[in-house]
C-alpha positions, -999 to +999 in steps of 0.1 A: -003+571-117+002+551-085+041+550-088+040+588-094+020+594-063+044+573-042+073+590-056+058+624-051+049+615-013+084+603-008+098+635-021+077+655+005+090+631+034+116+652+056+136+633+081+152+658+105+166+630+126+186+621+093+210+650+102+224+629+130+232+603+105+244+622+075+268+652+085+293+667+064+291+639+039+297+611+065+275+583+077+269+579+114+265+541+113+260+537+150+230+563+150+216+546+118+217+513+136+199+527+166+172+541+144+167+507+127+166+489+160+137+511+169+115+497+142+126+462+150+112+466+186+084+486+176+071+459+153+078+431+180+058+448+207+031+460+184+025+422+172+027+407+206+003+431+221-021+433+194-014+472+191-031+489+161-016+519+145-028+553+156-042+564+123-075+559+107-061+540+077-038+519+098-008+530+078+025+516+089+041+541+112+016+567+103+016+583+138+054+587+133+047+612+106+035+648+113+028+677+088+047+708+096+057+739+075+084+720+058+059+690+047+059+657+061+083+651+088+094+616+104+095+623+141+122+597+149+153+614+162+180+606+188+174+620+222+137+628+214+112+609+235+087+589+214+064+562+230+032+543+223+011+526+250-021+505+254-038+476+270-036+440+259-064+415+264-050+386+245-035+368+274-050+353+305-039+384+324-047+417+310-015+438+307-008+474+303+022+482+282+045+511+270+071+511+247+094+542+248+125+556+227+148+578+248+126+578+279+144+597+307+142+587+343+149+616+366+178+613+391+177+616+430+141+598+430+129+590+465+109+561+469+077+579+467+059+557+441+070+575+411+092+564+382+129+575+383+166+566+392+176+567+429+210+580+417+217+601+386+192+606+357+194+579+330+180+576+296+180+541+280+176+540+244+145+517+246+123+508+275+093+484+276+072+487+306+046+463+315+020+463+344-014+445+354-043+463+335-062+468+366-038+497+376-031+528+357+005+532+348+009+558+377-008+535+402+015+503+391+045+525+399+033+534+435+022+497+441+056+484+427+035+463+402+053+475+371+083+462+354+107+480+332+129+462+307+157+485+289+178+481+257+206+500+244+220+500+210+258+492+209+273+494+174+308+493+184+308+459+200+315+431+175+316+402+198+301+404+232+317+375+248+351+382+233+351+418+241+336+419+275+356+400+303+331+377+319+332+348+345+322+317+322+321+294+352+352+277+342+379+270+368+410+295+365+440+298+385+452+329+403+475+339+375+450+337+349+426+358+370+454+382+377+459+385+339+424+392+332+421+419+358+454+435+346+440+434+311+408+453+322+429+481+338+451+484+305+420+485+284+403+510+305+432+534+302+433+531+264+399+540+263+389+506+246+372+492+279+342+473+269+332+460+303+315+495+309+288+485+284+278+457+307+283+478+336+259+504+322+232+476+321+239+470+357+233+507+364+199+507+346+190+476+364+202+487+399+194+525+399+161+528+378+134+518+402+112+486+393+136+475+364+134+439+356+164+437+333+188+456+309+203+444+277+226+454+249+216+451+212+247+449+191+257+434+155+276+404+164+276+366+168+265+356+202+234+365+225+240+359+262+215+363+289+222+362+326+195+355+352+197+371+385+182+344+403+158+314+389+135+331+363+140+351+331+139+384+351+157+400+369+185+398+343+213+412+321+228+404+289+231+412+253+213+403+219+230+399+185+206+418+162+221+420+126+206+440+095+204+406+077+176+386+063+191+351+072+208+357+105+192+388+121+189+375+157+154+390+159+138+356+165+159+350+197+150+386+210+113+378+202+114+345+221+130+364+251+103+391+251+077+360+251+095+345+282+092+380+300+055+381+292+050+346+304+067+355+337+045+387+339+013+364+334+024+342+364+008+357+396+028+330+416+064+340+400+091+345+425+097+380+409+059+390+418+065+376+454+095+396+459+078+428+445+051+421+469+074+418+499+094+448+488+064+470+488+054+458+523+087+464+536+096+498+520+062+516+522+070+517+560+097+545+564+123+541+591+133+575+599+159+565+622+182+534+625+178+517+659+200+486+665+185+461+687+201+461+722+191+423+727+215+395+720+194+368+703+206+332+700+228+323+672+204+301+655+183+332+647+210+339+621+212+303+608+175+301+605+170+335+591+144+344+619+132+380+620+123+391+655+100+418+639+080+392+621+080+366+649+046+370+668+039+371+703+005+363+719+000+382+752-028+363+768-047+365+803-053+334+825-072+328+854-053+321+887-073+290+895-063+276+862-024+279+866-017+246+880-035+229+853-017+250+826+017+242+841+008+204+844-004+199+808+014+227+793-017+238+776-034+272+771-071+273+763-086+305+748-121+313+734-126+316+696-164+327+694-173+361+687-177+372+724-155+401+739-121+385+751-121+358+723-092+353+700-091+357+664-071+327+649-036+335+634-001+323+636+019+330+667+054+319+676+055+326+714+032+333+743+034+356+772+010+350+800-002+372+829-031+370+853-051+396+874-029+424+889+001+408+872+015+436+849+052+423+852+055+387+843+083+361+834+058+335+821+071+333+784+067+303+764+073+289+729+044+275+710+052+238+702+058+229+666+025+214+660+007+245+668-028+250+682-058+226+681-094+230+685-108+210+716-144+206+729-152+214+764-158+178+769-121+171+760-110+197+784-130+181+811-114+148+805-079+165+809-089+174+843-098+212+836-104+227+871-137+243+863-166+236+838-160+254+805-185+280+795-177+276+757-185+245+735-151+247+718-116+264+726-084+271+708-058+252+727-020+263+724+005+236+735+034+254+755+071+247+754+098+260+778+124+282+763+158+270+773+180+294+755+202+311+780+197+345+762+161+344+772+167+333+808+158+356+838+138+380+817+107+397+829+082+420+809+061+448+819+030+444+796+022+482+801+052+488+780+037+472+750+019+495+725-013+474+721-017+470+760-050+484+773-059+492+809-088+483+830-110+451+821-097+453+787-063+443+800-077+406+800-083+407+762-055+387+743-034+410+719-006+405+697+032+420+700+064+410+684+094+394+696+115+425+688+089+447+707+089+423+736+128+420+738+133+458+735+113+462+766+126+432+787+138+435+822+167+416+831+170+403+867+206+410+869+199+447+858+172+449+883+195+441+911+222+465+900 
């Protein structure tokens, strides 16, 4: 009786997607391979994230079967978007996930916190998306906290390393390199150019926003994964996945996904640090490009010094203390909660001014050791000219700036955006080296 029921149910099952495979009596093996890979990835993601089938009886793939006027229909069809998603609590960091088949990423997508491609529209065969479960998927896109991994089925490739021209890292002479490039052009004209498959993975990786990696799935011999930097993602490559019980290659793909998950669980990973930095930088739109007008010393290039991140403390000093400041190369500032006190933070430079001095040339670098906290007794021992009113001070060691590019510069502190007039002008405030140099007054220019 059970056998008859199974046969009767199978007879009612209709697969409209099968029309793509069996047309005019011919088999489209490439499309059939694509469908087969869907179930491979489906099962991998389901098992790794503890996903339960979306049916009351937890029947395998039950939510992929729908009832229509023709009977039971398997929804799987090339070009039709299918997805399942959920939240996984089995790891030390809760992760949201989404597995998609034929997900489209709209083209000409601006950096507006939505998914998409910033060039043309793209539709990878399979996309796995991960994000911290503290966000919704939409919030994760906006916060650059989501990672997309794409896979494309490529049945036509037989041996990835043989058919795609790659730099193996081995030393080649100019004649060999020229021969390889010539072969690329010849294959491209013949229509047998396979490098285009790897280039398409580059397109997914570089065009679809927040993509961590893109990989080819093909029936062959070798799997190859390339890491963009020092971690498993960002990356590109190919996995050999074969419909075979003994050498399917699914184990290698499964281990790769495990490595990706481990990277996503690491809050201190380089990938996560880069994502946070990208978010900070790109969320501030620069409508017009304004090149700097100041010539910085050459070591700014060598040491990767960003003038927009180099902080300048603009501080007030009392005239009667100036000789002591010059002699000791020290500047003391209050650090309590009173008006005019300084909130402790990192600075690279200090610009000093005093009463009625809105244009100043007193520009110093903070010495390498940075500030110290000194008691008023310590300041008195150093010959401080008056009795300090506070118990403790934050004291910055000052260093003369000898670079010729900075010589002869004067600064009108009224031109700085955080400058305040009146008595508030004595309150310390922060600028950047970029802002300071863009508003610098050169003595030679003044004379002209």
